[in-house]
ROBA-704489 format. One record per residue: x, y, z of N, C-alpha, C, O, CB in turn. Coordinates in Angstrom, 2 decimals. Atoms other than C-alpha are relative to their C-alpha. Glycine has a CB too. Layout:
BEGIN
+---------+---------+---------+---------+---------+---------+---------+---------+---------+---------+---------+---------+---------+---------+---------+
|      nx |      ny |      nz |     cax |     cay |     caz |      cx |      cy |      cz |      ox |      oy |      oz |     cbx |     cby |     cbz |
+---------+---------+---------+---------+---------+---------+---------+---------+---------+---------+---------+---------+---------+---------+---------+
|       X |       Y |       Z |       X |       Y |       Z |       X |       Y |       Z |       X |       Y |       Z |       X |       Y |       Z |
...
+---------+---------+---------+---------+---------+---------+---------+---------+---------+---------+---------+---------+---------+---------+---------+
//
This chain:
BEGIN
+---------+---------+---------+---------+---------+---------+---------+---------+---------+---------+---------+---------+---------+---------+---------+
|      nx |      ny |      nz |     cax |     cay |     caz |      cx |      cy |      cz |      ox |      oy |      oz |     cbx |     cby |     cbz |
+---------+---------+---------+---------+---------+---------+---------+---------+---------+---------+---------+---------+---------+---------+---------+
|    0.55 |   -1.27 |   -0.42 |  160.02 |  143.69 |   69.64 |    1.17 |    0.92 |    0.36 |    2.12 |    0.51 |    1.03 |   -0.98 |   -0.18 |    1.19 |
|   -1.01 |   -1.03 |   -0.22 |  162.09 |  146.85 |   69.79 |   -0.05 |    0.48 |    1.45 |   -1.13 |    0.61 |    2.02 |   -0.21 |    1.18 |   -0.98 |
|   -0.06 |   -0.46 |   -1.39 |  163.26 |  148.07 |   73.23 |   -0.68 |    1.35 |    0.18 |   -1.25 |    1.61 |    1.24 |    1.45 |    0.09 |    0.47 |
|    0.69 |   -1.29 |   -0.08 |  161.93 |  151.56 |   72.47 |   -1.52 |   -0.22 |    0.08 |   -2.23 |    0.49 |    0.79 |    0.35 |    0.88 |   -1.21 |
|    1.44 |    0.32 |   -0.02 |  158.50 |  150.03 |   71.82 |   -0.40 |   -0.55 |    1.37 |   -1.47 |   -0.21 |    1.87 |   -0.34 |   -1.03 |   -1.11 |
|    0.25 |    0.53 |   -1.34 |  158.70 |  148.12 |   75.13 |   -0.06 |    1.14 |    1.00 |   -0.92 |    1.16 |    1.88 |    1.09 |   -1.03 |    0.40 |
|   -0.04 |   -1.15 |   -0.90 |  159.59 |  151.37 |   76.90 |   -1.27 |    0.83 |   -0.14 |   -1.81 |    1.31 |    0.86 |    1.23 |    0.86 |   -0.28 |
|    1.23 |   -0.76 |    0.22 |  156.59 |  153.15 |   75.30 |   -1.19 |   -0.71 |    0.65 |   -2.03 |   -0.07 |    1.29 |   -0.25 |    0.18 |   -1.51 |
|    1.09 |    0.77 |   -0.58 |  154.24 |  150.36 |   76.37 |    0.06 |    0.08 |    1.53 |   -0.96 |    0.27 |    2.19 |    0.06 |   -1.48 |   -0.46 |
|   -0.19 |   -0.08 |   -1.45 |  155.69 |  150.38 |   79.89 |   -0.42 |    1.37 |    0.52 |   -1.07 |    1.48 |    1.56 |    1.47 |   -0.30 |    0.38 |
|    0.35 |   -1.36 |   -0.40 |  155.28 |  154.16 |   80.08 |   -1.52 |    0.19 |   -0.03 |   -2.08 |    0.82 |    0.87 |    0.68 |    1.02 |   -0.91 |
|    1.45 |   -0.12 |    0.11 |  151.65 |  153.93 |   78.91 |   -0.69 |   -0.74 |    1.15 |   -1.68 |   -0.26 |    1.71 |   -0.49 |   -0.54 |   -1.36 |
|    0.57 |    0.77 |   -1.12 |  150.91 |  151.24 |   81.52 |    0.17 |    0.76 |    1.30 |   -0.74 |    0.81 |    2.12 |    0.65 |   -1.41 |    0.10 |
|   -0.29 |   -0.76 |   -1.22 |  152.55 |  153.35 |   84.24 |   -0.94 |    1.19 |    0.12 |   -1.45 |    1.47 |    1.21 |    1.46 |    0.48 |    0.01 |
|    0.89 |   -1.16 |   -0.03 |  150.47 |  156.41 |   83.28 |   -1.44 |   -0.41 |    0.30 |   -2.16 |    0.28 |    1.01 |    0.07 |    0.75 |   -1.32 |
|    1.39 |    0.41 |   -0.16 |  147.22 |  154.45 |   83.18 |   -0.25 |   -0.67 |    1.35 |   -1.27 |   -0.39 |    1.99 |   -0.39 |   -0.94 |   -1.11 |
|    0.25 |    0.81 |   -1.20 |  147.63 |  152.08 |   86.17 |    0.89 |    0.33 |    1.19 |    0.64 |   -0.16 |    2.29 |    0.18 |   -1.44 |   -0.34 |
|   -0.87 |   -0.37 |   -1.10 |  150.40 |  153.60 |   88.28 |    1.32 |   -0.76 |   -0.02 |    1.49 |   -1.73 |   -0.76 |   -0.70 |   -0.23 |    1.31 |
|   -1.37 |    0.52 |   -0.02 |  154.01 |  152.79 |   89.11 |    0.04 |   -1.48 |    0.42 |    0.88 |   -2.24 |   -0.07 |    0.86 |    0.83 |    0.96 |
|    0.00 |    1.37 |   -0.51 |  153.13 |  149.53 |   90.95 |   -0.26 |   -1.03 |   -1.11 |    0.15 |   -2.19 |   -0.99 |   -1.04 |   -0.15 |    1.09 |
|    0.35 |    0.93 |    1.07 |  151.84 |  147.99 |   87.69 |    1.21 |   -0.47 |   -0.79 |    1.17 |   -1.53 |   -1.42 |   -1.00 |    0.64 |   -0.93 |
|   -1.17 |    0.39 |    0.79 |  155.29 |  147.90 |   86.13 |    1.18 |   -0.46 |    0.86 |    2.22 |   -0.86 |    0.34 |    0.45 |    1.16 |   -0.86 |
|   -1.08 |    0.43 |   -0.89 |  157.37 |  147.05 |   89.20 |    0.07 |   -1.52 |    0.08 |   -0.92 |   -2.22 |   -0.16 |   -0.18 |    0.59 |    1.40 |
|   -0.19 |    1.42 |   -0.23 |  158.79 |  143.61 |   89.85 |   -0.65 |   -0.37 |    1.33 |   -0.37 |    0.28 |    2.33 |    1.53 |   -0.38 |   -0.01 |
|    0.68 |    0.37 |   -1.24 |  156.60 |  141.85 |   92.46 |    0.96 |   -0.36 |    1.13 |    0.60 |   -0.24 |    2.30 |   -0.92 |   -1.15 |   -0.25 |
|   -0.97 |    0.37 |   -1.03 |  159.73 |  140.67 |   94.29 |    0.48 |    1.21 |    0.81 |    1.00 |    1.04 |    1.91 |    1.20 |   -0.69 |   -0.63 |
|   -0.42 |   -1.20 |   -0.72 |  160.46 |  144.28 |   95.29 |   -0.74 |    0.16 |    1.33 |   -0.20 |    0.74 |    2.27 |   -0.22 |    1.24 |   -0.86 |
|    0.81 |   -0.17 |   -1.19 |  157.68 |  144.10 |   97.90 |   -0.08 |   -1.28 |    0.83 |   -0.91 |   -1.37 |    1.74 |   -1.40 |    0.44 |   -0.39 |
|    0.03 |    1.30 |   -0.69 |  158.39 |  140.55 |   99.13 |    1.15 |   -0.06 |    0.99 |    2.26 |    0.37 |    0.70 |    0.08 |   -1.18 |   -1.02 |
|   -1.06 |    0.11 |   -1.01 |  160.32 |  139.83 |  102.31 |   -0.03 |   -1.40 |    0.59 |   -0.94 |   -2.18 |    0.31 |   -0.18 |    1.07 |    1.12 |
|   -0.05 |    1.32 |   -0.65 |  161.35 |  136.80 |  104.37 |   -1.19 |   -0.18 |    0.94 |   -1.73 |   -1.28 |    1.05 |    1.32 |   -0.17 |    0.78 |
|    1.15 |    0.09 |   -0.90 |  158.59 |  137.60 |  106.87 |   -1.27 |   -0.33 |   -0.77 |   -2.08 |   -1.15 |   -0.34 |   -0.18 |    1.32 |    0.78 |
|    1.16 |    0.28 |    0.84 |  155.98 |  137.64 |  104.12 |    0.04 |   -1.42 |   -0.52 |   -0.99 |   -2.09 |   -0.62 |   -0.08 |    0.99 |   -1.16 |
|   -0.16 |    1.38 |    0.48 |  157.37 |  134.37 |  102.78 |   -0.39 |   -0.99 |    1.09 |   -1.10 |   -1.96 |    0.82 |    1.46 |   -0.27 |   -0.46 |
|    0.32 |    0.89 |   -1.13 |  157.11 |  132.73 |  106.23 |   -1.51 |   -0.01 |    0.27 |   -2.10 |   -1.06 |    0.51 |    0.76 |    0.43 |    1.27 |
|    1.45 |   -0.10 |   -0.22 |  153.53 |  133.99 |  106.69 |   -0.76 |   -0.75 |   -1.10 |   -1.73 |   -1.44 |   -0.83 |   -0.44 |    1.48 |    0.05 |
|    0.62 |    0.69 |    1.13 |  152.61 |  132.71 |  103.22 |    0.10 |   -1.51 |    0.18 |   -0.89 |   -2.22 |    0.00 |    0.65 |    0.44 |   -1.33 |
|   -0.18 |    1.45 |   -0.18 |  154.05 |  129.26 |  103.93 |   -0.85 |   -0.52 |    1.15 |   -1.41 |   -1.62 |    1.07 |    1.48 |   -0.32 |    0.26 |
|    0.84 |    0.39 |   -1.14 |  152.26 |  129.13 |  107.29 |   -1.47 |   -0.11 |   -0.43 |   -2.15 |   -1.07 |   -0.08 |    0.14 |    1.02 |    1.15 |
|    1.38 |    0.03 |    0.48 |  148.93 |  129.98 |  105.63 |   -0.25 |   -1.19 |   -0.93 |   -1.31 |   -1.81 |   -0.88 |   -0.33 |    1.31 |   -0.72 |
|    0.15 |    1.13 |    0.92 |  149.50 |  127.36 |  102.94 |   -0.06 |   -1.32 |    0.77 |   -0.86 |   -2.20 |    0.43 |    1.17 |   -0.04 |   -1.01 |
|    0.03 |    1.21 |   -0.82 |  150.23 |  124.67 |  105.56 |   -1.36 |   -0.15 |    0.68 |   -1.92 |   -1.24 |    0.71 |    1.13 |    0.02 |    1.05 |
|    1.32 |    0.03 |   -0.65 |  147.03 |  125.58 |  107.45 |   -1.09 |   -0.37 |   -1.01 |   -1.97 |   -1.18 |   -0.71 |   -0.31 |    1.35 |    0.64 |
|    1.00 |    0.27 |    1.03 |  145.01 |  125.52 |  104.24 |    0.01 |   -1.47 |   -0.40 |   -1.04 |   -2.11 |   -0.45 |    0.25 |    0.89 |   -1.23 |
|   -0.08 |    1.39 |    0.44 |  146.29 |  122.12 |  103.11 |   -0.30 |   -0.96 |    1.14 |   -0.78 |   -2.07 |    0.90 |    1.38 |   -0.28 |   -0.57 |
|    0.35 |    0.82 |   -1.15 |  145.92 |  120.74 |  106.63 |   -1.53 |   -0.12 |    0.11 |   -2.05 |   -1.21 |    0.32 |    0.60 |    0.59 |    1.30 |
|    1.46 |    0.02 |   -0.04 |  142.22 |  121.72 |  106.65 |   -0.56 |   -0.80 |   -1.18 |   -1.53 |   -1.54 |   -1.03 |   -0.56 |    1.43 |   -0.01 |
|    0.44 |    0.73 |    1.18 |  141.83 |  120.35 |  103.14 |    0.16 |   -1.50 |    0.21 |   -0.73 |   -2.28 |   -0.16 |    0.78 |    0.46 |   -1.24 |
|   -0.26 |    1.42 |   -0.27 |  143.36 |  117.03 |  104.20 |   -0.99 |   -0.55 |    1.03 |   -1.43 |   -1.69 |    0.91 |    1.44 |   -0.20 |    0.49 |
|    0.99 |    0.43 |   -0.99 |  141.04 |  116.86 |  107.23 |   -1.35 |   -0.24 |   -0.64 |   -2.06 |   -1.18 |   -0.27 |   -0.13 |    1.04 |    1.11 |
|    1.29 |    0.14 |    0.67 |  138.04 |  117.32 |  104.95 |   -0.06 |   -1.22 |   -0.91 |   -1.14 |   -1.73 |   -1.18 |   -0.30 |    1.23 |   -0.79 |
|   -0.01 |    1.16 |    0.89 |  139.14 |  114.47 |  102.67 |   -0.53 |   -1.23 |    0.74 |   -1.18 |   -2.08 |    0.13 |    1.42 |   -0.27 |   -0.53 |
|    0.48 |    1.13 |   -0.79 |  138.40 |  112.01 |  105.50 |   -1.50 |    0.00 |    0.16 |   -2.10 |   -1.03 |    0.49 |    0.64 |   -0.01 |    1.34 |
|    1.44 |   -0.11 |   -0.14 |  134.82 |  113.29 |  105.58 |   -0.73 |   -0.28 |   -1.31 |   -1.92 |    0.01 |   -1.43 |   -0.36 |    1.38 |    0.50 |
|    0.62 |    0.25 |    1.31 |  134.17 |  112.21 |  101.99 |    0.03 |   -1.49 |   -0.32 |    0.86 |   -2.24 |    0.18 |    0.73 |    0.79 |   -1.11 |
|    0.02 |    1.37 |    0.50 |  133.25 |  108.98 |  100.34 |   -0.21 |    0.05 |   -1.50 |   -0.74 |    1.02 |   -2.05 |   -1.11 |   -0.84 |    0.70 |
|    0.09 |    0.02 |    1.45 |  133.39 |  107.95 |   96.74 |   -1.29 |   -0.70 |   -0.40 |   -1.55 |   -1.83 |    0.00 |    1.23 |   -0.71 |   -0.62 |
|    1.25 |    0.56 |    0.52 |  130.04 |  107.40 |   95.03 |    0.00 |    0.19 |   -1.50 |    0.07 |    1.32 |   -1.98 |   -1.25 |    0.66 |    0.66 |
|    0.05 |   -0.02 |    1.46 |  129.91 |  106.54 |   91.36 |    1.10 |    0.87 |   -0.61 |    0.87 |    1.60 |   -1.57 |   -1.36 |    0.51 |   -0.47 |
|   -1.14 |   -0.71 |    0.53 |  133.35 |  108.02 |   90.80 |    0.16 |    1.44 |    0.47 |    1.08 |    2.12 |    0.04 |   -0.07 |    0.00 |   -1.45 |
|   -0.07 |   -1.36 |   -0.50 |  132.69 |  111.29 |   92.65 |    0.21 |    0.00 |    1.51 |   -0.30 |   -0.87 |    2.21 |   -1.27 |    0.78 |   -0.36 |
|   -0.17 |   -0.15 |   -1.44 |  133.84 |  112.42 |   96.10 |   -1.16 |    0.83 |    0.53 |   -1.41 |    1.94 |    0.08 |    1.37 |    0.67 |    0.34 |
|    1.16 |   -0.67 |   -0.58 |  130.81 |  113.35 |   98.18 |    0.16 |    0.02 |    1.51 |    0.56 |   -0.97 |    2.11 |   -1.33 |   -0.72 |   -0.40 |
|   -0.11 |   -0.14 |   -1.44 |  130.78 |  114.65 |  101.74 |   -0.90 |   -1.00 |    0.71 |   -2.03 |   -1.25 |    0.27 |   -0.35 |    1.43 |    0.43 |
|    0.81 |    0.94 |   -0.77 |  129.57 |  112.13 |  104.31 |   -1.16 |    0.72 |    0.67 |   -2.17 |    0.10 |    1.01 |    0.85 |   -0.71 |    1.05 |
|    1.07 |   -0.79 |   -0.59 |  127.47 |  114.95 |  105.76 |   -1.09 |    0.34 |   -1.01 |   -2.16 |    0.83 |   -0.64 |    0.56 |    1.28 |    0.58 |
|    0.97 |   -0.29 |    1.04 |  125.68 |  115.30 |  102.43 |   -1.25 |   -0.83 |    0.21 |   -1.17 |   -2.06 |    0.30 |    0.60 |   -0.26 |   -1.39 |
|    1.25 |    0.71 |   -0.16 |  122.06 |  114.40 |  102.87 |   -0.68 |    0.00 |   -1.35 |   -0.88 |    1.05 |   -1.96 |   -0.91 |    0.65 |    1.11 |
|    0.67 |    0.08 |    1.29 |  120.37 |  113.15 |   99.78 |   -1.41 |    0.56 |    0.16 |   -2.24 |    0.01 |    0.89 |   -0.03 |   -1.46 |   -0.53 |
|    1.30 |   -0.65 |   -0.07 |  117.42 |  115.44 |   99.32 |   -0.88 |   -0.62 |   -1.06 |   -0.55 |   -0.61 |   -2.25 |    0.11 |    1.55 |   -0.18 |
|    0.92 |    0.63 |    0.92 |  114.53 |  113.65 |   97.77 |   -0.88 |    1.08 |   -0.62 |   -1.57 |    1.82 |    0.09 |   -0.85 |   -1.08 |    0.70 |
|    0.80 |   -0.98 |    0.69 |  112.88 |  115.79 |   95.17 |   -1.43 |   -0.52 |   -0.08 |   -1.68 |   -1.58 |   -0.65 |    0.57 |    0.31 |   -1.40 |
|    1.39 |    0.43 |    0.02 |  109.15 |  115.58 |   95.64 |   -0.69 |    0.69 |   -1.15 |   -0.94 |    1.89 |   -1.10 |   -0.72 |    0.30 |    1.34 |
|    0.71 |   -0.53 |    1.15 |  107.44 |  116.06 |   92.33 |   -1.44 |   -0.50 |    0.00 |   -2.23 |   -0.14 |   -0.86 |    0.72 |   -0.39 |   -1.31 |
|    1.35 |    0.54 |   -0.08 |  104.33 |  114.17 |   93.39 |   -0.73 |    0.65 |    1.17 |   -0.21 |    0.69 |    2.29 |    0.03 |   -1.54 |    0.15 |
|    0.80 |   -0.65 |   -1.04 |  101.62 |  115.97 |   95.33 |   -0.52 |   -1.05 |    0.96 |   -1.11 |   -2.05 |    0.53 |   -1.17 |    0.82 |   -0.63 |
|    0.43 |    0.96 |   -1.02 |  100.87 |  114.17 |   98.60 |   -1.51 |   -0.03 |    0.14 |   -2.06 |   -0.98 |    0.71 |    0.64 |    0.32 |    1.34 |
|    1.43 |   -0.13 |   -0.25 |   97.24 |  115.29 |   98.50 |   -0.83 |   -0.51 |   -1.16 |   -1.85 |   -1.17 |   -0.94 |   -0.34 |    1.43 |    0.28 |
|    0.80 |    0.46 |    1.14 |   96.01 |  114.61 |   94.96 |    0.71 |   -1.08 |   -0.81 |    0.09 |   -1.74 |   -1.64 |   -0.34 |    1.17 |   -0.90 |
|   -0.75 |    1.04 |    0.69 |   98.78 |  112.30 |   93.70 |    0.50 |    0.38 |   -1.38 |    1.10 |   -0.44 |   -2.06 |   -0.83 |   -1.21 |   -0.11 |
|   -0.47 |   -0.40 |    1.33 |   99.50 |  114.32 |   90.55 |    1.51 |    0.18 |    0.02 |    2.10 |    0.56 |    1.03 |   -0.69 |    1.31 |   -0.45 |
|   -1.44 |   -0.13 |    0.16 |  103.07 |  114.35 |   89.27 |    0.25 |    1.17 |   -0.93 |   -0.35 |    1.24 |   -2.00 |    0.65 |   -1.32 |   -0.56 |
|   -0.16 |   -1.22 |    0.77 |  104.36 |  117.67 |   87.95 |    1.47 |    0.37 |   -0.18 |    2.28 |    0.23 |    0.73 |   -0.73 |    1.13 |    0.67 |
|   -1.31 |   -0.59 |    0.27 |  107.44 |  119.12 |   86.31 |   -0.14 |    1.51 |   -0.21 |    0.82 |    2.18 |   -0.58 |    0.66 |   -0.66 |   -1.23 |
|    0.28 |   -1.42 |    0.23 |  105.84 |  122.57 |   86.11 |    0.76 |    0.86 |    1.00 |    0.77 |    0.59 |    2.20 |   -1.50 |    0.27 |    0.10 |
|   -0.71 |   -0.92 |   -0.90 |  107.94 |  125.40 |   87.50 |   -0.99 |    0.76 |    0.87 |   -0.64 |    1.23 |    1.95 |    0.87 |    0.98 |   -0.80 |
|    1.04 |   -0.67 |   -0.78 |  104.68 |  126.96 |   88.69 |   -0.25 |   -0.76 |    1.30 |   -0.50 |   -0.15 |    2.35 |   -1.31 |    0.12 |   -0.82 |
|    0.24 |    0.82 |   -1.19 |  104.25 |  124.04 |   91.12 |    1.14 |    0.06 |    1.01 |    0.94 |   -0.21 |    2.19 |   -0.24 |   -1.43 |   -0.41 |
|   -1.17 |   -0.01 |   -0.89 |  107.78 |  124.46 |   92.57 |   -0.23 |    0.86 |    1.23 |    0.11 |    0.46 |    2.34 |    1.22 |    0.50 |   -0.75 |
|    0.24 |   -0.92 |   -1.12 |  106.74 |  127.41 |   94.73 |   -0.94 |   -0.63 |    1.01 |   -0.72 |   -0.56 |    2.22 |   -0.57 |    1.35 |   -0.50 |
|    1.01 |    0.58 |   -0.88 |  103.74 |  125.58 |   96.14 |    0.50 |   -1.27 |    0.68 |    0.17 |   -1.53 |    1.84 |   -1.29 |   -0.29 |   -0.77 |
|   -0.61 |    1.18 |   -0.63 |  105.66 |  122.33 |   96.72 |    0.92 |    0.43 |    1.13 |    0.95 |   -0.19 |    2.19 |    0.78 |   -0.84 |   -1.05 |
|   -0.96 |   -0.47 |   -1.00 |  108.29 |  124.30 |   98.62 |   -0.69 |    0.59 |    1.22 |   -0.34 |    0.25 |    2.35 |    0.92 |    1.03 |   -0.62 |
|    0.60 |   -0.71 |   -1.13 |  106.03 |  126.47 |  100.75 |   -1.14 |   -0.77 |    0.66 |   -1.26 |   -0.77 |    1.89 |   -0.51 |    1.33 |   -0.46 |
|    1.20 |    0.62 |   -0.56 |  102.84 |  124.43 |  101.16 |   -0.03 |   -1.52 |   -0.14 |   -0.98 |   -2.16 |    0.32 |   -1.21 |    0.57 |   -0.66 |
|   -0.09 |    1.45 |    0.16 |  103.92 |  120.87 |  100.25 |   -1.18 |   -0.55 |   -0.80 |   -1.69 |   -1.64 |   -0.51 |    0.06 |   -0.67 |    1.37 |
|    1.08 |    0.46 |    0.87 |  101.25 |  120.63 |   97.56 |    0.18 |    0.63 |   -1.37 |    0.97 |    1.56 |   -1.53 |   -1.41 |    0.34 |    0.60 |
|   -0.08 |   -0.56 |    1.35 |  100.77 |  121.33 |   93.84 |   -0.86 |    1.26 |   -0.10 |   -1.57 |    1.61 |    0.85 |   -0.45 |   -1.04 |   -1.04 |
|    0.74 |   -1.23 |    0.21 |   99.23 |  124.48 |   92.40 |   -1.51 |   -0.23 |    0.09 |   -2.24 |    0.55 |    0.70 |    0.35 |    0.61 |   -1.35 |
|    1.44 |    0.29 |   -0.02 |   95.81 |  122.86 |   91.90 |   -0.50 |   -0.20 |    1.43 |   -1.57 |    0.31 |    1.78 |   -0.30 |   -1.24 |   -0.85 |
|    0.39 |    0.19 |   -1.40 |   95.66 |  121.72 |   95.55 |    0.08 |    1.31 |    0.77 |   -0.73 |    1.56 |    1.66 |    0.88 |   -1.06 |    0.67 |
|   -0.09 |   -1.30 |   -0.65 |   96.80 |  125.16 |   96.62 |   -1.28 |    0.80 |   -0.25 |   -1.87 |    1.36 |    0.67 |    1.23 |    0.79 |   -0.52 |
|    1.21 |   -0.74 |    0.36 |   93.89 |  126.73 |   94.74 |   -1.22 |   -0.58 |    0.73 |   -2.04 |    0.17 |    1.26 |   -0.22 |   -0.02 |   -1.53 |
|    1.17 |    0.64 |   -0.57 |   91.39 |  124.18 |   96.05 |   -0.02 |    0.02 |    1.53 |   -1.07 |    0.27 |    2.13 |   -0.08 |   -1.42 |   -0.48 |
|    0.00 |    0.21 |   -1.46 |   92.52 |  123.73 |   99.68 |    0.66 |    1.13 |    0.80 |    0.25 |    1.41 |    1.92 |    0.71 |   -1.28 |    0.31 |
|   -0.83 |   -0.90 |   -0.81 |   95.03 |  126.40 |  100.72 |   -0.35 |    1.47 |   -0.17 |   -0.39 |    2.21 |    0.81 |    1.44 |   -0.20 |   -0.36 |
|    0.21 |   -1.42 |    0.27 |   94.21 |  129.72 |   99.07 |   -1.09 |    0.56 |    0.91 |   -2.21 |    0.05 |    0.95 |   -0.36 |    0.22 |   -1.47 |
|    0.92 |   -0.61 |   -0.95 |   92.55 |  131.95 |  101.64 |    0.05 |   -0.65 |    1.38 |   -0.54 |   -0.13 |    2.33 |   -1.39 |   -0.07 |   -0.54 |
|   -0.11 |    0.73 |   -1.28 |   93.39 |  129.43 |  104.42 |    1.46 |   -0.31 |    0.32 |    1.76 |   -1.33 |    0.94 |   -0.83 |   -1.32 |   -0.05 |
|   -1.43 |    0.27 |   -0.14 |   97.18 |  129.74 |  104.47 |    0.40 |   -0.29 |    1.44 |    1.14 |   -1.25 |    1.69 |    0.80 |    1.16 |   -0.53 |
|   -0.38 |    0.20 |   -1.40 |   97.49 |  130.06 |  108.25 |   -0.49 |   -1.35 |    0.51 |    0.23 |   -2.06 |    1.21 |   -0.56 |    1.14 |    0.88 |
|    0.57 |    1.30 |   -0.40 |   95.22 |  127.07 |  108.81 |    0.84 |   -1.14 |   -0.56 |    1.15 |   -2.10 |    0.15 |   -1.48 |   -0.13 |   -0.47 |
|   -0.80 |    1.04 |    0.66 |   97.23 |  125.00 |  106.32 |    1.38 |   -0.11 |    0.65 |    1.85 |   -1.21 |    0.94 |    0.14 |    0.31 |   -1.51 |
|   -1.35 |    0.01 |   -0.58 |  100.61 |  126.03 |  107.77 |   -0.01 |   -0.47 |    1.46 |    1.02 |   -0.93 |    1.96 |    0.60 |    1.40 |   -0.08 |
|    0.07 |    0.50 |   -1.39 |   99.38 |  125.16 |  111.29 |   -0.23 |   -1.50 |    0.06 |   -0.24 |   -2.08 |    1.14 |   -1.12 |    0.71 |    0.74 |
|    0.07 |    1.45 |    0.01 |   98.91 |  121.56 |  110.16 |   -1.29 |   -0.60 |   -0.50 |   -1.37 |   -1.82 |   -0.65 |    0.25 |   -0.50 |    1.33 |
|    1.27 |    0.53 |    0.48 |   95.34 |  121.22 |  108.92 |    0.17 |   -0.59 |   -1.39 |    0.81 |    0.02 |   -2.25 |   -1.08 |    1.09 |   -0.01 |
|    0.02 |    0.64 |    1.32 |   94.92 |  118.83 |  105.97 |   -1.39 |   -0.57 |   -0.22 |   -2.05 |   -1.00 |    0.72 |    1.09 |   -1.13 |   -0.11 |
|    1.34 |    0.51 |    0.28 |   91.73 |  117.76 |  104.22 |   -0.04 |   -1.52 |    0.03 |    0.96 |   -2.19 |   -0.26 |   -0.49 |    0.51 |   -1.35 |
|    0.23 |    1.43 |    0.18 |   90.31 |  114.26 |  104.43 |   -0.38 |   -0.21 |   -1.45 |   -0.83 |    0.72 |   -2.12 |   -1.12 |   -0.55 |    0.98 |
|    0.34 |    0.27 |    1.40 |   89.76 |  112.57 |  101.08 |   -1.48 |    0.22 |   -0.28 |   -1.84 |    0.59 |   -1.39 |    0.39 |   -1.42 |   -0.36 |
|    1.43 |   -0.12 |    0.21 |   85.99 |  112.68 |  101.58 |   -0.57 |    1.32 |    0.46 |   -1.76 |    1.58 |    0.30 |   -0.70 |   -1.12 |    0.69 |
|    0.47 |   -1.26 |   -0.57 |   85.79 |  116.12 |  103.19 |   -0.35 |    1.00 |   -1.08 |    0.43 |    1.21 |   -2.01 |    1.04 |    0.59 |    0.93 |
|    0.39 |   -1.08 |    0.91 |   83.91 |  118.81 |  101.31 |    0.33 |    1.32 |    0.69 |    0.32 |    1.41 |    1.92 |   -1.53 |   -0.08 |   -0.38 |
|   -0.39 |   -1.27 |   -0.59 |   84.91 |  122.39 |  101.79 |   -1.17 |    0.95 |    0.02 |   -1.80 |    1.23 |   -0.99 |    1.16 |    0.62 |   -0.77 |
|    1.09 |   -0.94 |   -0.19 |   82.39 |  124.74 |  103.19 |    0.49 |    1.37 |    0.41 |   -0.32 |    2.26 |    0.71 |   -0.97 |   -0.53 |    1.02 |
|   -0.58 |   -1.28 |   -0.46 |   84.77 |  127.60 |  104.10 |   -0.32 |    1.11 |   -0.97 |    0.08 |    2.25 |   -0.75 |    1.51 |   -0.11 |    0.17 |
+---------+---------+---------+---------+---------+---------+---------+---------+---------+---------+---------+---------+---------+---------+---------+
//
């Protein structure tokens, strides 16, 4: 590459992005900044090392000891149906039941359901 071409490119970069874009980064670096950077790096790696003790290896992966295995409930506790439907996800999350049970037992009685009421297997609904 020709030096004149390099100068043209540098000039275009300077016009578009400003003088700082073509300066050497060392121009703005000092011993104080270096010391602060090293201090921050030591703190970072110290915290990282502390966190390594909180992990255990499971099946080749490091997992935090605080990690709680969340059991995915895909089975409705009320009717026993098993669902992979994304429609049921909302109802499993909010009401702990599938969409069909929501329609049959919860819809229109949300406050009652959220306060802890659950149907008996033999109970008929007269609401």
